[in-house]
C-alpha positions as CSV (number, residue, x, y, z in Angstrom):
1,X,-19.1,12.4,-25.9
2,X,-20.8,10.0,-23.5
3,X,-18.7,7.0,-22.4
4,X,-20.1,3.7,-23.6
5,X,-21.3,1.5,-20.8
6,X,-20.2,-2.2,-21.2
7,X,-22.5,-4.6,-19.4
8,X,-20.9,-7.1,-17.1
9,X,-20.9,-10.9,-17.8
10,X,-22.5,-13.5,-15.6
11,X,-20.2,-15.7,-13.6
12,X,-20.7,-19.4,-12.8
13,X,-19.4,-21.0,-9.6
14,X,-20.1,-24.6,-8.7
15,X,-22.8,-24.6,-11.3
16,X,-24.6,-21.6,-9.9
17,X,-25.0,-18.6,-12.3
18,X,-24.8,-15.1,-10.9
19,X,-26.1,-12.6,-13.4
20,X,-25.2,-8.8,-13.6
21,X,-26.8,-6.9,-10.7
22,X,-27.2,-10.1,-8.5
23,X,-25.7,-11.1,-5.2
24,X,-25.7,-14.8,-4.3
25,X,-24.3,-16.9,-1.5
26,X,-23.0,-20.3,-2.6
27,X,-22.0,-23.2,-0.4
28,X,-19.1,-24.7,-2.5
29,X,-19.1,-28.4,-1.8
30,X,-15.7,-29.9,-0.9
31,X,-16.6,-33.4,0.3
32,X,-17.8,-35.4,3.3
33,X,-16.1,-36.2,6.6
34,X,-16.2,-39.7,8.1
35,X,-19.2,-38.5,10.2
36,X,-21.1,-38.2,6.8
37,X,-21.4,-34.5,7.4
38,X,-20.7,-32.2,4.4
39,X,-17.5,-30.1,4.3
40,X,-18.3,-26.9,2.4
41,X,-16.9,-23.5,1.7
42,X,-19.2,-20.4,1.9
43,X,-18.8,-18.0,-1.0
44,X,-20.6,-14.7,-1.6
45,X,-20.6,-13.3,-5.2
46,X,-21.5,-9.7,-6.1
47,X,-21.8,-9.3,-9.8
48,X,-21.9,-5.6,-10.8
49,X,-24.1,-4.2,-13.7
50,X,-21.0,-2.9,-15.5
51,X,-18.0,-4.8,-16.7
52,X,-14.7,-4.7,-14.8
53,X,-12.2,-6.9,-13.0
54,X,-13.1,-10.1,-11.1
55,X,-11.5,-9.8,-7.7
56,X,-11.4,-12.6,-5.1
57,X,-10.9,-11.9,-1.4
58,X,-10.1,-15.0,0.7
59,X,-9.5,-15.5,4.4
60,X,-9.0,-18.3,6.9
61,X,-7.1,-20.5,4.6
62,X,-5.5,-21.2,8.0
63,X,-8.6,-21.9,10.1
64,X,-7.3,-20.1,13.2
65,X,-6.6,-16.8,11.4
66,X,-9.7,-14.7,12.2
67,X,-9.0,-11.1,11.3
68,X,-9.7,-11.7,7.6
69,X,-13.1,-13.1,8.4
70,X,-14.1,-9.9,10.1
71,X,-12.4,-7.8,7.3
72,X,-14.6,-9.5,4.7
73,X,-17.8,-9.1,6.9
74,X,-17.2,-5.4,7.2
75,X,-16.3,-5.0,3.5
76,X,-19.6,-6.6,2.4
77,X,-21.4,-3.9,4.5
78,X,-19.9,-1.0,2.5
79,X,-22.7,0.8,0.7
80,X,-20.5,1.8,-2.3
81,X,-20.5,-1.9,-3.4
82,X,-24.0,-1.0,-4.8
83,X,-22.0,0.8,-7.6
84,X,-19.6,-2.1,-8.1
85,X,-18.1,-2.5,-11.6
86,X,-16.9,-6.0,-12.3
87,X,-17.4,-8.9,-9.9
88,X,-16.3,-9.5,-6.3
89,X,-15.9,-13.0,-5.0
90,X,-15.7,-13.1,-1.2
91,X,-14.6,-16.3,0.6
92,X,-14.4,-15.4,4.3
93,X,-13.7,-19.0,5.5
94,X,-11.8,-21.2,3.1
95,X,-10.9,-23.8,5.7
96,X,-14.2,-24.3,7.4
97,X,-13.1,-27.4,9.4
98,X,-10.1,-25.6,10.8
99,X,-12.2,-22.5,11.6
100,X,-14.7,-24.6,13.6
101,X,-12.0,-26.4,15.5
102,X,-9.8,-23.3,16.0
103,X,-7.0,-25.1,14.1
104,X,-4.6,-23.9,11.4
105,X,-4.9,-27.3,9.7
106,X,-7.4,-29.6,8.0
107,X,-8.5,-33.1,9.3
108,X,-5.6,-34.7,7.4
109,X,-3.2,-32.4,9.5
110,X,-2.0,-30.7,6.3
111,X,-1.5,-27.0,5.7
112,X,-3.9,-25.9,3.0
113,X,-1.5,-23.1,2.0
114,X,1.1,-25.7,1.1
115,X,-1.3,-27.9,-0.9
116,X,-1.9,-25.9,-4.1
117,X,-2.6,-26.6,-6.9
118,X,-4.0,-29.8,-5.4
119,X,-5.8,-32.7,-7.2
120,X,-9.3,-34.1,-7.5
121,X,-8.2,-37.5,-6.0
122,X,-5.8,-36.4,-3.2
123,X,-6.3,-35.8,0.5
124,X,-8.9,-33.3,1.9
125,X,-6.3,-30.5,1.7
126,X,-5.3,-31.4,-1.9
127,X,-9.0,-31.6,-3.0
128,X,-9.9,-28.3,-1.2
129,X,-7.0,-26.6,-2.9
130,X,-8.0,-28.0,-6.3
131,X,-11.6,-26.9,-5.9
132,X,-10.6,-23.4,-4.7
133,X,-8.2,-23.0,-7.6
134,X,-10.7,-24.3,-10.1
135,X,-13.9,-22.5,-8.9
136,X,-12.5,-19.3,-7.5
137,X,-9.0,-18.4,-8.6
138,X,-9.5,-19.5,-12.3
139,X,-12.5,-17.2,-12.5
140,X,-10.7,-14.1,-11.2
141,X,-8.4,-11.5,-12.7
142,X,-7.0,-10.3,-9.4
143,X,-6.8,-11.6,-5.8
144,X,-6.2,-10.6,-2.2
145,X,-5.5,-13.3,0.4
146,X,-5.9,-12.3,4.1
147,X,-3.7,-13.8,6.9
148,X,-2.4,-13.2,10.4
149,X,0.6,-14.4,12.3
150,X,0.6,-17.9,13.8
151,X,-0.5,-18.7,17.3
152,X,1.3,-16.5,19.8
153,X,3.0,-14.5,17.0
154,X,2.0,-11.0,16.0
155,X,2.4,-9.3,12.6
156,X,2.5,-5.5,12.0
157,X,0.0,-4.9,9.1
158,X,2.0,-5.6,5.9
159,X,1.6,-6.6,2.3
160,X,3.7,-9.4,0.9
161,X,3.8,-9.6,-2.9
162,X,5.9,-10.1,-6.0
163,X,7.0,-6.5,-6.6
164,X,8.7,-7.5,-9.9
165,X,5.3,-7.7,-11.5
166,X,4.1,-4.2,-12.4
167,X,0.4,-4.7,-11.8
168,X,1.0,-6.5,-8.4
169,X,3.4,-3.7,-7.4
170,X,0.7,-1.1,-8.2
171,X,-1.9,-3.0,-6.2
172,X,0.5,-3.2,-3.2
173,X,1.1,0.5,-3.2
174,X,-2.6,1.2,-3.6
175,X,-3.4,-0.9,-0.5
176,X,-1.5,1.5,1.7
177,X,-0.3,-0.8,4.4
178,X,2.6,0.6,6.4
179,X,4.9,-2.0,5.1
180,X,5.5,-3.8,1.8
181,X,7.7,-6.9,1.5
182,X,9.0,-8.3,-1.8
183,X,8.4,-11.9,-0.6
184,X,9.6,-15.0,-2.4
185,X,6.9,-17.5,-3.5
186,X,6.5,-20.6,-1.4
187,X,5.9,-24.0,-3.1
188,X,2.3,-25.1,-2.6
189,X,1.0,-21.7,-1.6
190,X,-2.1,-20.0,-3.0
191,X,0.0,-17.1,-4.0
192,X,2.4,-19.3,-6.0
193,X,-0.5,-21.0,-7.7
194,X,-2.1,-17.7,-8.7
195,X,1.2,-16.2,-9.9
196,X,1.7,-19.2,-12.1
197,X,-1.7,-18.4,-13.7
198,X,-0.5,-14.8,-14.1
199,X,-3.1,-13.5,-11.7
200,X,-1.8,-10.5,-9.6
201,X,-2.3,-11.3,-5.9
202,X,-1.5,-9.6,-2.6
203,X,-1.0,-11.4,0.7
204,X,-2.1,-9.2,3.7
205,X,-0.6,-10.2,7.0
206,X,-1.8,-8.5,10.2
207,X,-2.3,-9.4,13.8
208,X,-2.2,-12.9,15.4
209,X,-4.1,-16.1,15.3
210,X,-7.4,-16.6,17.3
211,X,-7.6,-12.8,18.0
212,X,-9.3,-9.8,16.6
213,X,-7.1,-6.7,16.2
214,X,-9.1,-3.6,15.5
215,X,-6.3,-1.7,13.8
216,X,-5.4,-4.6,11.6
217,X,-9.1,-5.1,10.6
218,X,-9.6,-1.4,9.8
219,X,-6.4,-1.3,7.7
220,X,-7.6,-4.5,5.9
221,X,-11.0,-3.0,4.9
222,X,-9.4,0.3,3.9
223,X,-6.7,-1.5,1.9
224,X,-9.2,-3.7,-0.1
225,X,-11.3,-0.6,-0.9
226,X,-8.2,1.3,-2.0
227,X,-7.3,-1.6,-4.3
228,X,-10.8,-1.8,-5.7
229,X,-10.7,1.9,-6.4
230,X,-7.3,1.5,-8.1
231,X,-8.9,-1.3,-10.3
232,X,-11.8,1.1,-11.0
233,X,-14.3,-1.3,-9.4
234,X,-15.4,1.4,-7.1
235,X,-15.7,5.2,-7.6
236,X,-13.1,7.4,-6.1
237,X,-14.1,9.9,-3.4
238,X,-12.7,13.4,-2.9
239,X,-10.7,12.2,0.1
240,X,-9.3,9.4,-2.0
241,X,-8.3,11.8,-4.8
242,X,-6.5,13.9,-2.3
243,X,-4.5,10.9,-1.2
244,X,-3.5,9.4,2.1
245,X,-1.0,11.1,4.5
246,X,0.6,7.7,5.2
247,X,2.7,5.8,2.7
248,X,4.1,2.3,2.5
249,X,7.7,1.6,3.3
250,X,9.3,-1.1,1.2
251,X,11.6,-3.4,3.1
252,X,14.9,-4.6,1.5
253,X,14.9,-7.8,3.5
254,X,13.7,-9.2,6.8
255,X,15.0,-11.8,9.3
256,X,14.2,-13.4,12.7
257,X,16.2,-12.8,15.9
258,X,16.3,-16.1,17.7
259,X,16.5,-17.0,21.4
260,X,20.1,-17.5,22.6
261,X,18.9,-19.9,25.3
262,X,15.7,-21.2,26.9
263,X,13.8,-19.3,29.6
264,X,11.1,-16.7,30.3
265,X,11.1,-13.7,27.9
266,X,10.3,-10.2,28.9
267,X,9.8,-8.3,25.7
268,X,10.7,-4.6,25.7
269,X,9.7,-3.4,22.2
270,X,6.4,-3.1,20.2
271,X,5.5,-3.9,16.7
272,X,6.4,-1.0,14.4
273,X,9.1,0.2,16.7
274,X,12.5,1.4,15.3
275,X,15.5,-0.4,16.5
276,X,19.3,0.4,16.2
277,X,22.0,-2.1,15.6
278,X,23.6,-3.5,18.8
279,X,22.0,-0.7,20.8
280,X,18.3,-1.5,21.1
281,X,17.5,-4.0,23.9
282,X,14.7,-6.1,22.4
283,X,14.1,-8.3,25.5
284,X,15.5,-10.2,28.4
285,X,15.4,-14.0,28.9
286,X,15.7,-15.3,32.4
287,X,15.2,-18.4,34.5
288,X,12.2,-18.5,37.0
289,X,14.5,-17.2,39.8
290,X,16.1,-14.4,37.8
291,X,19.5,-15.8,38.7
292,X,20.5,-16.1,35.0
293,X,19.5,-13.3,32.6
294,X,20.5,-12.8,29.0
295,X,19.8,-9.6,27.1
296,X,18.7,-9.8,23.5
297,X,19.8,-6.9,21.3
298,X,19.0,-6.0,17.7
299,X,21.9,-7.2,15.5
300,X,21.0,-4.6,12.8
301,X,18.9,-1.5,12.4
302,X,15.3,-1.8,11.3
303,X,11.7,-2.0,12.3
304,X,10.0,-4.6,14.4
305,X,7.3,-6.2,12.1
306,X,6.4,-9.2,14.3
307,X,7.3,-11.0,17.4
308,X,6.6,-13.9,19.7
309,X,3.8,-13.2,22.2
310,X,4.4,-16.3,24.4
311,X,6.9,-15.5,27.1
312,X,8.0,-19.1,27.5
313,X,10.7,-19.7,24.9
314,X,13.2,-22.4,23.9
315,X,16.7,-22.0,22.6
316,X,16.7,-21.2,18.9
317,X,13.1,-20.1,18.8
318,X,12.2,-17.1,16.6
319,X,11.5,-14.1,18.8
320,X,11.5,-10.9,16.8
321,X,10.9,-10.3,13.1
322,X,12.9,-7.3,11.9
323,X,12.8,-5.6,8.5
324,X,15.7,-3.7,7.0
325,X,15.2,-0.4,5.1
326,X,17.3,1.9,3.1
327,X,16.1,4.7,5.4
328,X,14.8,3.3,8.7
329,X,13.9,6.8,9.9
330,X,11.5,7.2,7.0
331,X,10.0,3.8,7.5
332,X,9.3,4.7,11.1
333,X,7.5,7.8,10.0
334,X,5.3,5.7,7.6
335,X,4.4,3.4,10.5
336,X,3.6,6.3,12.7
337,X,1.4,8.0,10.0
338,X,-0.4,4.7,9.5
339,X,-1.2,4.4,13.2
340,X,-2.5,8.0,13.3
341,X,-4.8,7.4,10.3
342,X,-6.2,4.2,11.7
343,X,-7.1,5.9,15.0
344,X,-8.8,8.8,13.2
345,X,-12.1,7.6,12.0
346,X,-12.7,10.7,9.8
347,X,-9.8,9.6,7.6
348,X,-11.2,6.2,6.8
349,X,-12.3,6.0,3.1
350,X,-15.8,4.7,4.0
351,X,-18.5,5.9,6.4
352,X,-17.9,4.5,9.9
353,X,-21.6,3.8,10.1
354,X,-21.2,1.2,7.4
355,X,-18.6,-0.7,9.4
356,X,-19.8,-1.7,12.8
357,X,-16.8,-1.6,15.2
358,X,-16.0,-4.4,17.6
359,X,-17.4,-4.1,21.1
């Protein structure tokens, strides 16, 4: 018996109607700056012929976080989107002002990801948060928000999510990042606002601000496609049905190792490296003459999931982000398997020709 095909519904964003089978780019108006120039948010909407979930993908909520912009650019080149079921809302640059000025923040010096749900009459950050929530999030059934570490801080590719929610947990596992953190919600964040509206959302963290990282970008594109296949928005391939060699390790908790005093840091470990309690030397902090040196050891066993990249550090500054696992050896194996897959282009779940690599 043939499966009945249910036609997709049109979607309206900022008064623009996108019908089934259409793709439109919409400049979502946010307001005007004191220069009288318009502040807008570029949005691309792909409305599939057949019904399915409505997934939003957002990047550059912090304007200096660039990996997500490239992830969305590559995602929109994937040919299998021609067979999309449901609707994809891609917002590569949420914070256009910060993006142009290489800044994390908006003109009012506020963090957009601490301004949700926002209001119609508040500051630029508050208004932008309100518009994004009203015009994008409220129209979606699922979401993925793309981030990097802050300036001079790296992040091993990782998913942060509310794993107590069954659908969110399934999406996190489908993404196949090397690491999954059951992260608490932060007041004012997009994730907290989406969860309040019962919209399953993943936060993907990878790389560092103002830099492209090829492995993080590849993992992001692959992860989004995996989630779309889990949601049945895209057809599964034979390789996808066989499954990935790498799996995600779930961290029990994470913490930062801080600088015992000020000085010049020589880091001795890499992101993804396994460390042992009171045995692994993470780095050495010294004065410019090398007369005073202090070694920094891992206080507990785990995996390095992020670290400070600037060698000039002040006392108390966060240096190494370590995650704890029930089995650190297994977590290390997951990370190694992930690195191998990202280097092997034949294992990527999309044709490499569809995704131009960085030169």
